Structures are given as structure tokens and as C-alpha cells.
KEMAR-526151 format. One line per field, with one value per residue (C-alpha): residue number from 0; residue in three letters; x, y, z. Coordinates in pm, 1 decimal, decimal comma. Example, Ala and Ser with C-alpha at 12.3 -4.5 7.8 and 13.67 -1.06 7.14 Angstrom:
<nodes>
num <- c(0/1)
residu <- c(ALA/SER)
east <- c(1230,0/1367,0)
north <- c(-450,0/-106,0)
up <- c(780,0/714,0)
</nodes>
This chain:
<nodes>
num <- c(0/1/2/3/4/5/6/7/8/9/10/11/12/13/14/15/16/17/18/19/20/21/22/23/24/25/26/27/28/29/30/31/32/33/34/35/36/37/38/39/40/41/42/43/44/45/46/47/48/49/50/51/52/53/54/55/56/57/58/59/60/61/62/63/64/65/66/67/68/69/70/71/72/73/74/75/76/77/78)
residu <- c(MET/THR/LYS/HIS/LYS/THR/GLY/THR/ARG/GLU/GLU/TRP/LEU/GLY/ALA/ARG/LEU/ALA/LEU/LEU/GLU/ALA/GLU/LYS/ARG/LEU/MET/ARG/GLN/SER/ASP/GLU/LEU/ALA/ARG/GLN/ARG/ARG/GLU/LEU/PRO/TRP/VAL/ARG/ILE/ASP/LYS/GLU/TYR/LEU/LEU/GLU/THR/GLU/GLU/GLY/SER/ALA/SER/PRO/PHE/ALA/ALA/CYS/ASN/PRO/GLY/ALA/PRO/ALA/THR/GLY/ARG/SER/ILE/ARG/LYS/ARG/GLY)
east <- c(-8003,3/-8216,1/-8534,0/-8816,8/-9102,7/-9441,7/-9727,9/-10073,3/-10163,7/-10250,7/-9907,0/-9740,0/-9948,3/-9869,3/-9497,5/-9504,1/-9677,0/-9418,8/-9140,6/-9303,9/-9295,6/-8924,6/-8862,4/-9045,0/-8840,6/-8520,8/-8628,1/-8708,4/-8369,3/-8196,5/-8384,0/-8284,2/-7920,7/-7922,6/-8072,5/-7799,1/-7533,0/-7667,5/-7651,4/-7280,5/-7080,6/-6898,6/-6521,0/-6320,7/-6093,6/-5768,9/-5586,1/-5632,6/-5763,4/-5744,5/-5906,9/-5761,6/-6027,3/-6027,2/-6012,6/-5718,9/-5700,5/-6024,4/-6130,1/-6414,9/-6561,4/-6568,4/-6743,0/-7020,9/-7040,9/-7074,9/-7025,4/-6693,8/-6361,6/-6319,1/-5944,6/-5732,0/-5486,8/-5752,6/-5880,6/-5552,7/-5492,6/-5259,7/-4987,5)
north <- c(-18339,9/-18029,1/-18077,9/-17867,3/-17749,0/-17888,2/-17643,1/-17561,5/-17410,0/-17084,9/-17071,5/-17132,7/-16863,2/-16607,4/-16682,9/-16676,4/-16336,4/-16196,2/-16334,6/-16183,5/-15839,4/-15882,7/-15990,2/-15681,4/-15454,6/-15614,1/-15564,4/-15196,6/-15148,4/-15323,7/-15108,7/-14792,2/-14900,7/-14972,3/-14627,5/-14463,4/-14663,9/-14546,5/-14185,3/-14199,6/-13948,1/-14078,0/-14057,1/-14014,8/-14314,5/-14203,1/-14533,0/-14784,6/-15122,4/-15427,4/-15763,8/-16082,1/-16265,4/-16557,7/-16303,0/-16116,5/-15798,3/-15604,7/-15288,6/-15308,6/-15013,3/-15219,2/-15502,9/-15264,9/-15087,9/-15340,4/-15076,5/-14964,6/-15114,9/-15457,8/-15471,2/-15271,7/-15183,7/-15009,0/-14792,8/-14682,9/-14312,2/-14184,1/-13937,3)
up <- c(-15509,0/-15458,5/-15260,3/-15396,5/-15182,0/-15273,8/-15244,0/-15368,1/-15699,9/-15520,1/-15353,4/-15687,3/-15856,9/-15585,3/-15603,5/-15983,8/-15992,8/-15748,6/-15965,5/-16274,4/-16110,3/-16033,1/-16394,1/-16522,6/-16292,7/-16419,2/-16782,1/-16720,7/-16554,6/-16843,9/-17096,9/-16910,1/-16893,1/-17268,2/-17334,4/-17126,6/-17309,6/-17647,3/-17526,8/-17442,3/-17646,1/-17949,3/-17964,2/-18281,0/-18342,9/-18503,3/-18464,1/-18742,0/-18632,0/-18857,3/-18802,6/-18946,2/-19147,9/-19387,9/-19671,4/-19513,1/-19306,9/-19275,6/-19099,6/-18845,0/-19037,1/-19356,1/-19174,3/-19066,0/-19403,1/-19685,5/-19956,0/-19807,6/-19915,7/-19757,7/-19698,3/-19459,9/-19736,1/-19945,5/-19658,8/-19504,6/-19482,2/-19746,5/-19677,0)
</nodes>
């Protein structure tokens, strides 16, 4: 079993404020990383991907675009 240190309210508050600063730093780093990820260049996807769903095969594009055709068969390139 872990033995926790017992301290005063002032010790707890000091440690908690230090931890809060570390948490804020981590959040800022995470936000910056997310911003950099969003700025990555897009790449054209020429390969067709289909997902198996309860309704049959579906394109990931169709899942993200409700107005688009829902099945892989209806969105396949022709020709």
C-alpha cells in the first residue's frame, strides 16, 4: 500500500500551485502540438478505402459527409 506524506495546508497549497503550473505548461504544449498537426500539408488520396459497416461497405468520405453517397459502390470511380 502506498504511504502518503501528511503535511500542512500551506505545504499542500504550495505543492498544488506548482503542479498547476506544470499542468498549464503541458496544456500549452499540447495546444501547440495540435496546431502544428492541423498545419500539416494535405495529401491527395487516390486509393479507395472502404469500411465494413452494418449497412454494408462505406467510404470514410461518406461517413464525414452525410449528403454524399453512403455506399462504396455508389462512389467508386467510373472508367
